[in-house]
Backbone bond lengths (Angstrom), bond angles and torsions (degrees), N, CA, C in turn:
res aa  C-N    CA-C-N  psi(-1)  N-CA   C-N-CA  omega(-1)  CA-C   N-CA-C  phi
1 X - - - 1.452 - - 1.513 110.46 -
2 X 1.336 114.29 132.94 1.421 117.58 -179.09 1.526 111.55 -93.99
3 X 1.305 117.38 152.68 1.493 120.09 178.17 1.531 108.61 -84.29
4 X 1.278 116.72 145.39 1.489 117.64 178.97 1.505 112.25 -67.98
5 X 1.328 115.45 147.31 1.445 119.66 -179.93 1.441 109.82 -67.26
6 X 1.337 117.35 142.90 1.479 122.07 178.06 1.584 107.98 -61.67
7 X 1.348 111.44 151.85 1.493 115.23 177.72 1.473 106.48 -70.41
8 X 1.281 112.62 135.82 1.555 117.55 178.78 1.483 107.08 -104.65
9 X 1.332 118.95 -173.97 1.435 124.94 -175.36 1.558 112.08 -67.40
10 X 1.305 114.56 -21.30 1.494 119.95 -179.98 1.537 109.90 -70.99
11 X 1.256 117.78 -21.31 1.499 121.59 -175.41 1.434 109.94 -85.76
12 X 1.315 119.04 -5.81 1.559 121.10 -172.95 1.558 104.70 -132.17
13 X 1.308 114.92 160.73 1.417 122.96 174.92 1.564 106.91 -142.74
14 X 1.287 113.44 154.76 1.502 117.39 -179.87 1.546 105.04 -122.62
15 X 1.342 111.03 134.69 1.543 120.36 -177.24 1.491 106.66 -132.18
16 X 1.247 115.55 164.78 1.456 124.86 174.80 1.565 106.51 -120.69
17 X 1.354 118.79 127.66 1.406 121.00 173.86 1.549 106.43 -104.54
18 X 1.300 114.83 134.31 1.453 119.83 -177.03 1.504 112.46 -127.94
19 X 1.371 113.38 145.17 1.462 121.12 175.01 1.517 105.01 -147.98
20 X 1.346 115.76 139.25 1.476 118.39 179.23 1.532 109.91 -131.90
21 X 1.290 115.72 142.36 1.449 125.07 169.45 1.595 105.63 -111.31
22 X 1.259 115.56 179.05 1.505 118.65 177.96 1.504 107.52 -65.00
23 X 1.337 117.91 -31.42 1.500 120.45 -174.95 1.506 114.97 -90.44
24 X 1.325 116.82 -27.76 1.453 118.19 -166.80 1.525 114.83 -154.43
25 X 1.314 117.40 145.53 1.469 120.11 174.63 1.554 106.01 -107.29
26 X 1.372 111.33 135.72 1.474 117.26 179.11 1.586 104.78 -107.65
27 X 1.272 119.36 139.21 1.453 123.38 173.13 1.528 107.96 -138.93
28 X 1.317 114.74 128.41 1.480 121.10 176.12 1.524 106.89 -122.58
29 X 1.269 114.88 130.15 1.480 122.42 177.90 1.536 106.46 -96.65
30 X 1.315 116.59 127.97 1.455 118.68 -172.77 1.578 107.08 -132.47
31 X 1.341 115.23 142.39 1.435 118.24 172.66 1.505 107.06 -111.72
32 X 1.335 114.42 137.81 1.528 123.35 -168.81 1.460 111.19 -135.51
33 X 1.335 116.48 159.89 1.414 118.93 170.54 1.576 108.59 -67.43
34 X 1.394 114.86 154.92 1.421 116.11 -174.24 1.491 115.76 -64.03
35 X 1.370 118.81 -16.97 1.426 122.38 -177.98 1.587 111.97 -93.41
36 X 1.321 115.44 5.73 1.469 121.02 -175.02 1.561 112.27 -65.04
37 X 1.434 110.18 147.84 1.467 114.68 177.73 1.541 106.92 -104.70
38 X 1.312 113.13 179.74 1.488 120.50 176.70 1.581 109.08 -55.99
39 X 1.379 114.04 -44.76 1.472 117.75 -178.16 1.543 109.80 -59.08
40 X 1.347 117.17 -39.45 1.507 121.82 177.00 1.522 108.03 -54.08
41 X 1.398 113.07 -52.98 1.482 119.31 -173.01 1.531 109.74 -61.83
42 X 1.307 117.50 -38.61 1.397 119.59 175.12 1.493 116.20 -63.53
43 X 1.331 115.41 -39.01 1.429 119.46 176.71 1.574 112.08 -64.12
44 X 1.315 113.72 -42.70 1.484 119.26 176.56 1.481 111.06 -58.87
45 X 1.380 114.99 -48.27 1.444 116.64 -178.18 1.591 112.31 -67.77
46 X 1.286 115.69 -34.14 1.451 118.51 175.88 1.498 113.83 -61.72
47 X 1.318 115.85 -34.72 1.460 121.19 176.97 1.509 111.00 -66.19
48 X 1.361 117.73 -33.37 1.465 124.10 179.93 1.550 108.85 -75.92
49 X 1.319 119.01 -38.06 1.403 125.26 -165.95 1.507 112.57 -75.14
50 X 1.284 120.58 -32.69 1.469 119.44 -174.02 1.519 112.13 77.13
51 X 1.243 118.50 -151.43 1.479 120.77 -179.31 1.526 109.44 -100.52
52 X 1.342 117.17 89.52 1.423 125.79 -174.50 1.519 110.67 -106.02
53 X 1.405 118.26 -3.79 1.441 118.91 -174.81 1.557 114.24 77.58
54 X 1.257 116.50 22.56 1.459 122.05 -179.86 1.528 109.86 -80.05
55 X 1.325 119.86 133.09 1.395 118.18 178.06 1.578 118.90 -78.88
56 X 1.353 112.72 64.75 1.450 118.74 -171.67 1.541 115.88 -50.40
57 X 1.292 113.47 -44.38 1.469 121.61 -174.55 1.546 116.28 -86.84
58 X 1.304 115.35 -20.06 1.461 115.36 -174.66 1.454 113.74 -111.87
59 X 1.317 123.33 -19.83 1.449 121.81 -177.04 1.505 111.86 -71.81
60 X 1.287 113.76 148.40 1.466 122.52 171.77 1.499 107.79 -69.92
61 X 1.327 117.06 147.98 1.438 120.87 -177.65 1.496 112.00 -124.93
62 X 1.349 115.55 162.02 1.446 117.83 178.63 1.583 106.00 -165.04
63 X 1.393 115.15 175.17 1.395 123.04 176.34 1.542 106.01 -125.09
64 X 1.323 113.57 124.29 1.479 121.16 178.93 1.564 111.38 49.16
65 X 1.418 117.42 43.28 1.444 118.95 -176.48 1.465 121.61 84.15
66 X 1.350 117.67 -9.96 1.410 120.72 -178.47 1.548 107.40 -98.44
67 X 1.334 118.75 122.79 1.446 124.68 177.28 1.529 111.70 -53.23
68 X 1.302 119.91 136.56 1.418 125.89 -179.94 1.496 109.25 -140.04
69 X 1.389 113.24 165.68 1.488 119.94 173.01 1.608 107.77 -93.81
70 X 1.299 113.54 154.62 1.445 114.66 -177.76 1.546 111.99 -69.08
71 X 1.316 112.60 -18.30 1.547 118.13 -176.87 1.596 106.52 -83.94
72 X 1.285 119.68 -10.64 1.482 119.86 -177.31 1.547 109.65 -69.75
73 X 1.354 115.70 148.55 1.432 117.04 172.81 1.538 113.19 -71.93
74 X 1.327 111.16 159.04 1.485 117.39 176.11 1.566 104.81 -120.45
75 X 1.307 115.22 155.01 1.450 121.31 -179.37 1.499 111.70 -111.43
76 X 1.322 114.59 161.61 1.430 121.18 176.34 1.552 111.10 -51.67
77 X 1.294 119.46 129.37 1.470 123.27 -178.50 1.483 117.64 83.45
78 X 1.347 121.07 -0.72 1.428 121.95 177.07 1.483 113.27 -64.28
79 X 1.352 115.65 150.20 1.397 123.58 174.56 1.555 102.31 -108.90
80 X 1.241 115.37 107.79 1.548 122.28 -178.30 1.497 105.29 -94.23
81 X 1.346 118.87 121.55 1.424 125.49 -174.33 1.504 113.72 -113.58
82 X 1.299 116.22 135.57 1.510 125.03 171.86 1.482 103.28 -96.12
83 X 1.409 118.25 130.51 1.392 123.11 -177.44 1.509 111.14 -105.69
84 X 1.366 117.54 134.15 1.468 119.73 172.29 1.495 110.73 -79.38
85 X 1.251 116.72 150.57 1.509 116.35 174.57 1.505 109.30 -69.93
86 X 1.359 115.53 144.53 1.465 121.37 175.72 1.500 113.99 -69.55
87 X 1.298 114.70 137.00 1.500 119.08 -178.31 1.559 107.50 -69.46
88 X 1.338 113.98 -40.72 1.434 119.60 177.44 1.507 110.70 -140.92
89 X 1.303 117.93 155.68 1.434 124.71 -179.04 1.579 105.60 -67.70
90 X 1.295 121.28 123.01 1.458 123.01 179.39 1.528 114.45 -61.26
91 X 1.351 117.62 -26.02 1.457 121.29 176.87 1.508 109.54 -70.11
92 X 1.346 116.50 -42.09 1.462 120.55 177.73 1.516 111.17 -65.62
93 X 1.252 118.54 -35.94 1.553 122.38 -179.67 1.481 104.12 -66.10
94 X 1.372 121.98 -42.12 1.439 121.84 -177.85 1.545 111.52 -64.19
95 X 1.366 115.12 -41.03 1.477 121.02 178.90 1.472 110.73 -61.07
96 X 1.378 118.25 -44.78 1.415 122.04 178.03 1.529 113.85 -60.31
97 X 1.306 110.60 -45.03 1.516 117.40 -179.67 1.578 109.63 -64.59
98 X 1.338 119.34 -38.38 1.426 118.39 179.76 1.499 109.97 -69.39
99 X 1.342 119.06 -35.40 1.493 122.11 177.47 1.441 110.52 -62.00
100 X 1.320 117.96 -43.49 1.497 123.55 178.09 1.513 110.63 -61.21
101 X 1.281 115.36 -43.23 1.494 121.30 -179.86 1.526 109.20 -63.44
102 X 1.314 116.47 -42.58 1.486 118.77 -179.60 1.483 111.01 -67.33
103 X 1.373 119.69 -39.23 1.432 123.30 176.86 1.445 110.40 -61.88
104 X 1.367 119.41 -42.68 1.465 122.30 -179.20 1.511 107.13 -62.08
105 X 1.278 122.88 -42.79 1.416 129.55 178.52 1.479 110.00 -55.32
106 X 1.302 120.90 -46.81 1.421 124.68 -176.80 1.539 110.78 -72.95
107 X 1.324 117.69 -31.83 1.437 121.64 -174.86 1.557 108.90 -81.56
108 X 1.351 118.02 -21.09 1.402 118.35 -169.93 1.534 115.58 -98.02
């Protein structure tokens, strides 16, 4: 009976899980099996984070700014991001700012 070969670097991957608030950026480096999904990476990061108030189950997720599903695979070196909900729609904020600028122009 032969002994199984040791797991090599190809059997594992390293990812970074990131979450940011206005005050702080959180980064957790995790090592995962090569078949791991985004959900697996989030679970590993959650185990490292403790109780930080991170919306692990409700936040939208992505890799390097591209929205993804939690069931999607991740690759070695990926930055998996948890996204905060926007307080206000950026397009609406731009419209309001443009209206204020136009009103200033008429008043001045």
